[in-house]
C-alpha positions in Angstrom: 106.1 103.0 121.8 107.1 105.0 118.6 104.3 105.9 116.4 104.6 107.2 112.9 104.9 111.0 112.9 104.2 111.3 116.7 100.6 110.6 116.3 98.9 109.7 119.6 99.3 105.9 120.6 95.7 105.2 120.1 96.1 105.6 116.4 99.3 103.5 116.3 98.0 100.4 117.8 98.2 97.4 115.6 94.6 96.1 116.3 92.8 99.2 115.1 95.2 100.5 112.5 94.3 100.3 108.8 98.0 100.7 107.9 100.9 98.7 108.4 104.6 100.2 107.9 107.4 97.7 107.6 110.9 99.2 108.0 113.6 97.4 106.3 116.9 99.0 106.6 118.8 96.7 104.2 121.8 98.2 102.2 123.7 94.9 101.5 124.1 95.2 97.9 124.3 99.1 97.1 127.3 99.7 94.6 127.8 103.3 94.8 126.5 105.6 97.6 125.9 103.7 100.7 123.4 104.9 103.6 120.1 103.6 102.4 119.8 101.3 105.6 119.5 104.7 107.5 116.5 105.7 105.3 113.6 104.4 107.4 114.7 105.9 110.6 115.4 109.4 108.8 111.8 109.4 107.4 110.5 108.7 110.9 112.4 111.4 112.4 111.3 113.8 109.8 107.5 112.8 110.0 107.7 113.9 113.6 108.0 117.3 112.2 105.2 117.4 109.7 101.8 118.9 109.9 99.1 116.0 109.9 96.4 117.9 108.2 96.7 117.5 104.3 95.3 120.6 102.7 94.9 118.8 99.3 92.5 116.2 100.5 91.2 118.0 103.6 91.9 115.1 105.8 94.1 113.9 108.7 94.7 110.3 107.2 96.5 109.3 110.3 93.2 108.8 112.0 92.9 105.5 109.8 95.6 104.2 112.1 99.2 103.8 111.2 101.1 100.7 113.0 104.8 100.5 112.7 105.7 97.0 112.5 108.8 95.4 113.9 111.9 96.4 111.8 113.3 93.8 109.7 117.2 93.9 110.2 120.3 91.6 110.6 120.3 89.7 107.3 123.2 87.8 106.1 122.5 88.0 102.6 120.1 89.6 100.1 118.2 86.1 99.7 117.6 85.8 103.2 116.3 89.3 103.4 114.0 88.9 100.3 112.8 85.6 101.9 111.6 87.5 105.4 110.1 90.4 103.6 107.9 88.1 101.5 106.9 86.2 104.6 106.2 89.3 106.7 104.3 91.1 104.0 102.4 87.9 103.2 101.4 87.6 106.8 100.0 91.4 107.0 98.4 91.1 103.6 96.2 88.1 105.1 95.0 90.4 108.0 93.4 92.8 105.7 96.0 95.7 106.5 97.2 98.0 103.9 100.7 97.2 103.7 103.4 99.6 103.1 107.4 99.3 103.0 110.1 101.8 103.7 113.7 100.9 102.4 116.5 100.4 102.7 117.8 99.6 99.0 115.6 98.7 96.3 116.0 95.0 96.7 113.6 95.2 99.3 110.8 95.4 97.1 111.7 92.1 95.4 110.1 90.3 98.6 107.1 92.6 98.6 106.2 92.5 95.2 106.6 88.6 95.4 104.1 88.7 98.4 101.6 90.9 96.6 101.8 88.8 93.2 100.9 85.6 95.1 97.8 87.5 96.4 96.8 89.1 93.2 97.4 87.1 90.1 96.6 90.2 87.8 99.0 92.5 89.6 100.5 95.6 87.9 103.6 97.0 89.6 104.0 100.6 88.7 107.7 101.5 89.1 109.1 105.1 89.5 112.6 104.9 89.2 115.8 106.5 87.5 117.0 103.1 86.6 115.2 100.0 84.9 116.8 97.7 87.5 116.1 94.5 85.1 119.3 92.7 85.1 118.8 88.9 85.8 121.7 88.8 88.4 124.3 91.1 89.2 127.4 90.6 91.5 126.6 86.9 91.8 122.9 87.7 93.3 119.6 87.7 91.9 118.5 89.6 94.6 120.8 92.7 93.9 119.2 96.1 94.0 120.1 96.1 90.2 117.7 93.0 89.8 114.9 94.6 91.9 112.4 94.7 88.8 113.5 91.5 87.0 111.2 89.1 88.7 108.3 91.4 88.4 109.1 91.9 84.8 107.6 88.3 84.1 105.2 87.7 87.2 103.5 91.0 87.0 102.4 93.7 84.5 105.3 96.0 85.0 104.9 99.8 84.3 108.1 101.8 84.5 108.1 105.7 84.8 110.9 108.1 84.9 113.8 105.5 83.7 116.8 107.3 82.3 119.6 104.8 83.0 120.1 101.5 82.1 122.7 98.8 81.1 122.4 97.4 77.3 121.8 93.8 78.8 118.4 95.1 80.2 117.0 96.2 77.0 115.7 93.0 76.1 113.5 92.8 79.4 111.9 95.9 78.5 108.1 96.2 77.6 108.3 99.4 75.4 104.6 99.9 75.6 105.0 100.0 79.6 108.0 102.1 79.6 107.8 105.9 80.2 111.2 107.4 80.2 112.1 110.7 81.3 112.9 111.6 77.5 109.3 110.3 76.5 107.7 112.1 79.4 109.0 115.6 78.1 108.1 114.8 74.6 104.2 113.8 75.5 102.1 116.1 77.1 99.6 113.2 77.7 102.2 110.8 79.3 100.1 110.6 82.7 97.2 109.5 80.7 99.2 106.9 78.9 100.6 105.4 82.0 97.1 105.2 83.6 96.0 103.2 80.6 98.8 100.9 80.9 97.9 99.8 84.5 95.4 97.0 85.6 93.0 97.0 88.2 95.2 96.1 91.2 98.4 98.1 91.4 101.4 97.9 93.6 103.6 101.1 93.5 107.4 101.1 94.2 109.1 104.3 94.2 113.0 104.5 94.2 113.6 108.1 95.3 116.1 108.4 92.7 113.3 108.7 90.3 113.1 112.5 91.5 115.6 114.9 90.0 118.8 115.3 92.2 117.9 118.9 92.5 115.1 118.0 95.0 116.4 114.7 96.1 119.9 114.4 96.3 120.0 111.9 99.2 120.1 108.8 97.0 122.9 106.2 96.2 122.9 106.6 92.6 121.5 110.2 91.5 120.7 110.6 88.1 120.1 114.0 86.2 116.7 114.7 84.5 114.3 113.5 87.0 110.7 113.9 87.9 109.6 116.7 89.8 107.4 117.0 93.0 104.1 118.3 91.6 104.1 116.2 88.3 104.8 113.0 90.4 101.9 113.9 92.6 99.6 114.6 89.8 100.3 111.2 88.3 100.1 109.5 91.6 96.6 111.0 92.2 95.3 109.7 88.9 96.6 106.2 89.9 94.9 106.0 93.0 91.7 107.7 91.4 91.8 105.0 88.5 93.1 101.8 90.1 92.9 99.8 93.4 96.4 100.5 95.0 97.0 97.6 97.1 100.3 98.5 98.8 103.5 100.5 98.0 107.0 101.1 99.1 109.5 104.0 99.2 113.1 103.2 99.1 116.7 104.3 98.4 116.8 107.4 100.8 120.5 107.6 101.8 120.3 110.6 104.1 122.8 113.5 104.0 124.1 114.9 107.4 122.8 118.3 107.6 120.5 118.2 104.7 117.1 117.3 106.3 114.9 118.6 103.4 115.2 115.3 101.4 114.1 113.4 104.5 111.1 115.5 104.9 110.3 115.3 101.3 110.2 111.3 101.7 108.0 111.5 104.7 105.6 113.8 103.1 105.5 111.5 99.9 104.7 108.6 102.2 101.9 110.6 104.1 100.6 112.0 100.8 100.3 108.3 99.1 98.1 107.4 102.2 96.0 110.6 102.0 95.4 109.5 98.3 94.5 106.1 99.3 91.9 107.1 101.9 90.7 110.5 100.9 90.5 111.2 97.3 
């Protein structure tokens, strides 16, 4: 039995775990750098070399229990993948577990957000990303990674942070009052407070790792210069957890680079940080 970060098996059993991780190593629609299907496994490997005591919150959040669900793989199309993710996330939500996902490309979030939007009719989706991902369709599919947030743009209160790349066709789907580009962030010292004010009560967080600057996160399929840095991102996320009910989250688009383990470790650390903020702020 594999447990997250090598925690004792008693904390990795489904029955007593507060947290569920669903690995979705899907990389069927990525159009530049490949490898996001290897992301979940790289995060699990890196986590096994991570200290489990969190200095910031003075806690060991793994003691709340973290269960690794069966991996969702082998999909023949992005549509079948999204449907299965929706089904599995919905199933675990109804058990009262705190449901999280590790991708895989960003299209895996479509199914997860769909499930949470059915559970919470006032759902806010907080997207940290380099790309707006608002195309209605791309390369013949509405479930392409370039369309990851289109459905959420009209089924939820979508708040976008770190955006610095988009196609002209996506502009009509933007909500300017909920958009915090990398350019806006650098011109507004109160941007974090403005993000918080845009959120509703129940928040689902989706983090495409290319939201971070390539200098600290090169292991993504479509890196963009001018991204977020570690401490400013954690400062924002702490504020989110303190001011809203975070109902779930995903971390996607890690495409590991052989011989460079730092980004894998960063993704694992980010995952563990979010759990620490959920349970111990």
